[in-house]
C-alpha positions in Angstrom: -27.6 0.9 -5.3 -25.3 2.3 -2.7 -26.4 5.8 -1.6 -24.7 8.6 -3.5 -21.8 10.3 -1.8 -18.1 10.9 -2.3 -16.0 7.8 -2.1 -12.2 7.6 -1.5 -10.7 4.1 -2.0 -7.9 3.1 0.3 -5.7 0.1 -0.6 -3.4 -1.6 1.9 0.2 -2.5 1.5 2.6 -5.3 2.5 2.2 -6.9 5.9 -1.6 -7.3 5.6 -1.4 -10.7 4.0 -2.5 -13.8 5.8 -3.4 -17.4 4.9 -7.1 -17.6 4.0 -7.3 -14.2 2.5 -10.1 -13.6 0.0 -11.2 -17.3 0.2 -14.7 -16.4 1.5 -15.0 -13.7 -1.2 -14.3 -16.2 -4.0 -16.8 -18.6 -2.5 -19.6 -16.1 -2.3 -19.1 -13.6 -5.1 -18.6 -14.7 -8.7 -17.0 -11.3 -9.6 -14.3 -11.8 -6.9 -13.7 -15.4 -8.1 -13.3 -14.2 -11.7 -10.9 -11.4 -10.7 -8.7 -13.8 -8.8 -8.8 -16.4 -11.6 -7.7 -13.8 -14.2 -4.7 -12.8 -12.0 -3.8 -16.5 -11.6 -3.9 -16.9 -15.4 -1.8 -13.8 -16.1 0.9 -14.7 -13.5 1.0 -18.3 -14.5 0.9 -19.4 -10.9 -1.9 -20.6 -8.6 -1.7 -17.4 -6.5 -5.3 -17.7 -5.2 -4.5 -21.2 -3.9 -1.5 -19.8 -2.0 -3.7 -17.0 -0.6 -6.4 -19.5 0.5 -4.3 -22.3 1.8 -0.7 -21.1 2.3 1.9 -22.2 3.3 2.4 -19.0 5.3 6.1 -18.7 4.7 5.6 -18.9 0.9 2.7 -16.3 1.0 4.9 -13.9 3.1 7.7 -13.9 0.5 7.8 -10.4 -1.0 7.2 -11.5 -4.6 4.1 -13.4 -3.5 2.7 -11.1 -0.7 2.6 -8.1 -3.0 0.4 -9.5 -5.7 -1.7 -11.4 -3.1 -2.6 -8.2 -1.3 -3.3 -6.5 -4.6 -5.5 -9.4 -5.7 -7.5 -9.3 -2.5 -8.1 -5.5 -3.0 -9.1 -6.1 -6.6 -11.5 -8.9 -5.7 -13.3 -6.7 -3.2 -13.4 -3.8 -5.8 -14.8 -6.1 -8.4 -17.8 -6.8 -6.2 -18.3 -3.2 -5.1 -17.6 -1.3 -8.3 -21.1 -1.8 -9.9 -22.7 -0.5 -6.7 -20.4 2.5 -6.2 -19.8 3.6 -9.8 -19.5 7.3 -10.2 -19.0 8.1 -6.5 -15.2 8.0 -6.3 -13.4 11.3 -6.1 -9.9 9.9 -5.2 -7.9 6.8 -4.3 -4.7 6.2 -2.3 -2.8 3.1 -1.5 0.0 2.4 0.9 3.2 1.4 -1.0 2.2 -1.5 -3.2 -1.4 -0.4 -2.5 -0.8 2.5 -4.8 -1.0 0.1 -7.7 -4.3 -1.2 -6.4 -5.5 2.4 -6.3 -4.7 2.9 -10.0 -6.8 -0.2 -10.7 -9.8 1.5 -8.9 -9.3 4.6 -11.0 -9.3 2.7 -14.3 -5.7 3.6 -15.1 -4.3 0.0 -15.0 -5.9 -3.4 -15.7 -5.9 -5.6 -12.6 -4.0 -8.3 -14.3 -1.3 -5.8 -15.5 -1.1 -4.4 -12.0 -0.6 -7.9 -10.5 2.2 -8.6 -12.9 3.9 -5.3 -12.1 3.8 -5.8 -8.3 5.1 -9.4 -8.6 8.0 -8.0 -10.6 8.4 -5.2 -8.1 8.5 -7.7 -5.3 11.2 -9.8 -7.1 13.3 -6.7 -7.7 13.0 -5.5 -4.1 14.0 -8.9 -2.8 17.0 -9.0 -5.2 18.1 -5.5 -4.0 17.7 -6.6 -0.4 19.9 -9.7 -1.1 22.6 -7.6 -2.8 22.7 -5.1 0.0 20.9 -6.3 3.1 18.9 -3.8 4.9 16.2 -3.7 7.5 13.3 -1.6 8.9 11.9 -0.7 12.3 8.6 0.9 13.4 9.0 3.9 15.8 5.9 4.5 18.0 5.1 7.4 20.2 7.6 10.0 18.7 6.9 12.9 16.4 8.1 12.5 12.8 10.5 15.5 13.1 12.2 13.8 16.0 12.5 10.5 14.0 14.0 12.4 11.1 16.6 14.0 13.4 17.5 10.6 14.9 18.0 9.2 11.4 20.3 12.1 10.4 22.3 11.5 13.6 22.6 7.8 13.0 23.6 8.0 9.3 27.2 7.9 8.1 28.8 7.9 4.7 28.7 4.1 4.5 25.4 3.4 6.3 22.1 5.2 6.1 18.8 5.3 8.0 15.9 7.2 6.7 12.2 7.7 7.6 10.4 5.3 5.1 6.7 5.2 6.1 5.2 8.4 7.7 2.1 6.5 8.8 0.7 8.7 11.5 1.9 11.8 13.4 3.4 9.6 16.1 4.2 6.4 14.0 7.1 6.3 11.6 8.9 3.4 10.0 12.6 3.8 9.5 14.7 2.0 6.8 18.3 1.5 5.8 21.5 -0.4 6.6 21.1 -2.6 9.8 23.7 -0.8 11.9 22.3 2.6 11.0 18.7 1.6 11.7 19.8 0.2 15.1 21.6 3.4 15.9 18.6 5.4 14.8 16.3 3.3 16.9 18.4 3.9 20.0 18.4 7.6 19.2 14.6 7.6 19.0 14.4 5.9 22.4 16.6 8.6 23.8 14.3 11.2 22.3 11.3 9.7 24.0 9.9 7.0 21.6 7.6 4.6 23.4 8.7 1.6 21.4 11.0 0.7 18.5 9.9 -2.6 16.8 12.1 -4.4 14.3 10.2 -5.5 11.2 10.6 -8.8 9.4 11.3 -7.6 5.9 13.7 -8.7 3.1 15.2 -5.3 2.5 15.4 -1.6 3.3 12.2 -0.6 1.4 11.6 3.1 0.5 15.3 4.0 1.0 18.2 4.6 -1.3 19.1 0.9 -0.9 16.3 0.1 -3.4 17.9 2.2 -6.2 18.9 -0.9 -8.2 15.3 -2.1 -8.1 13.9 1.3 -9.1 16.1 1.3 -12.2 14.7 -2.0 -13.4 11.1 -1.3 -12.3 11.1 1.8 -14.5 11.5 -0.4 -17.5 8.5 -2.5 -16.5 6.4 0.5 -15.8 7.2 2.0 -19.2 5.8 -1.1 -20.9 2.7 -1.3 -18.7 -0.7 -0.4 -20.3 -1.3 2.7 -18.2 -4.2 5.2 -19.0 -4.9 8.5 -17.4 -6.9 7.8 -14.2 -10.6 8.7 -14.2 -10.2 10.3 -10.8 -7.0 11.4 -9.0 -4.7 8.9 -7.2 -2.7 10.4 -4.4 1.0 9.6 -4.9 3.0 8.2 -2.0 6.1 10.1 -3.0 4.6 13.5 -3.2 1.1 13.3 -1.5 -0.2 15.1 -4.6 -3.0 14.0 -6.9 -1.9 12.2 -10.1 -4.1 12.6 -13.2 -1.8 11.5 -16.0 -0.4 8.1 -16.9 3.1 9.5 -17.6 3.3 11.0 -14.1 1.9 7.8 -12.5 4.8 5.8 -14.1 7.4 8.3 -12.9 6.1 8.5 -9.3 5.7 4.8 -9.0 9.4 4.5 -9.9 10.3 7.2 -7.4 8.2 5.5 -4.7 10.7 2.7 -4.2 13.4 5.0 -2.9 11.1 7.8 -1.4 9.2 7.8 1.8 5.5 6.9 1.9 4.0 10.3 3.0 0.8 8.7 4.3 -0.2 11.4 6.7 0.0 14.0 4.0 -1.7 11.6 1.5 -4.7 11.3 3.8 -5.0 15.0 4.5 -4.8 15.7 0.7 -7.4 13.1 -0.1 -9.7 14.6 2.5 -9.2 18.0 1.0 -10.1 16.7 -2.5 -13.3 15.2 -1.2 -14.4 18.3 0.8 -15.8 18.3 4.3 -19.3 17.0 3.5 -20.9 14.4 5.6 -21.4 12.2 2.5 -17.7 11.6 2.1 -16.6 8.1 3.0 -13.3 6.3 2.9 -13.5 2.6 1.9 -10.5 0.4 2.7 -10.6 -2.6 0.4 -8.4 -5.7 1.0 -7.0 -7.5 4.0 -7.2 -6.0 7.4 -8.1 -2.5 8.7 -4.7 -0.9 9.3 -5.4 2.1 7.0 -8.7 2.8 8.7 -7.0 2.9 12.1 -4.3 5.3 10.8 -6.9 7.5 9.1 -8.8 8.0 12.3 -5.6 9.4 13.8 -4.9 11.7 10.9 -8.3 13.1 9.9 -10.6 13.7 12.8 -14.1 12.4 12.4 -13.4 10.6 9.1 -16.1 8.3 7.9 -14.2 5.1 7.1 -15.1 1.4 6.7 -12.8 -1.6 6.0 -14.1 -4.2 3.6 -12.1 -7.4 3.3 -14.3 -10.3 4.1 -17.4 -11.6 2.4 -19.5 -10.8 5.4 -18.2 -7.2 5.5 -18.8 -6.7 1.8 -22.3 -8.2 2.0 -23.3 -6.1 5.0 -22.1 -3.0 3.2 -24.1 -3.8 0.1 -27.2 -4.7 2.1 -27.1 -1.4 4.1 -27.4 0.6 0.9 
């Protein structure tokens, strides 16, 4: 058994996908293989084969990338859950990762979560096609300055907004292409180190996603949510969610609201307390959330578990 202590699950969002993801997990751990197989069956597509072998352009498509990342997180969790049972005090996920977080909290079956995020990806792509938008990462500038630059760049016909508040000096902006371009230039004038355009199919976490949010609400209402066994920190409010009804509402709001990741991490740390036994465990592809956490919560004890070797090493060290 893993040594007792407070656990906070962290679940990554879109952009972490890559060909080969979870392939070694499925080969080594039956629980991971079973979890991926169940999602394949529910979706009616060979998602795991796409994760393992690509092609990359198909995996990167929003409606595939979102369930693929969730499936990877779920596969890791399926292996770790028996060894960490009873230690979790909170979970948080970045954007689509919030759905994975609800899986860890027992609020949503993994297969239902996969179906939801695939639908979410389809709706977001459709909204991006109907009204093309874009996103850009602003590095080395305080969030308040980015917010001011977005207000300066927005007009009645074109908007730019802070979409992902990832770290005190890292914010992703989203909106209409012209407004995002103007906001990026304004950020540079205000001292941003870099403004990096992102390859996305729409202006996520902005008002341009309103049509997707309206349709996602229907899917969420029909999803088999239960009250989570421990709180999940909502992207839209950075507050703990303990009721299924509130989870549904805030996941709808999430599509058009900013991801308040800095506040989410601070709130999660507050929930867990300052004890040395508190550990953050990032489950799924990559280690982006671990890197952000270290910049938000000083001295945070965090580990990223995405590969079979990482998972095996974690279990062996217990």
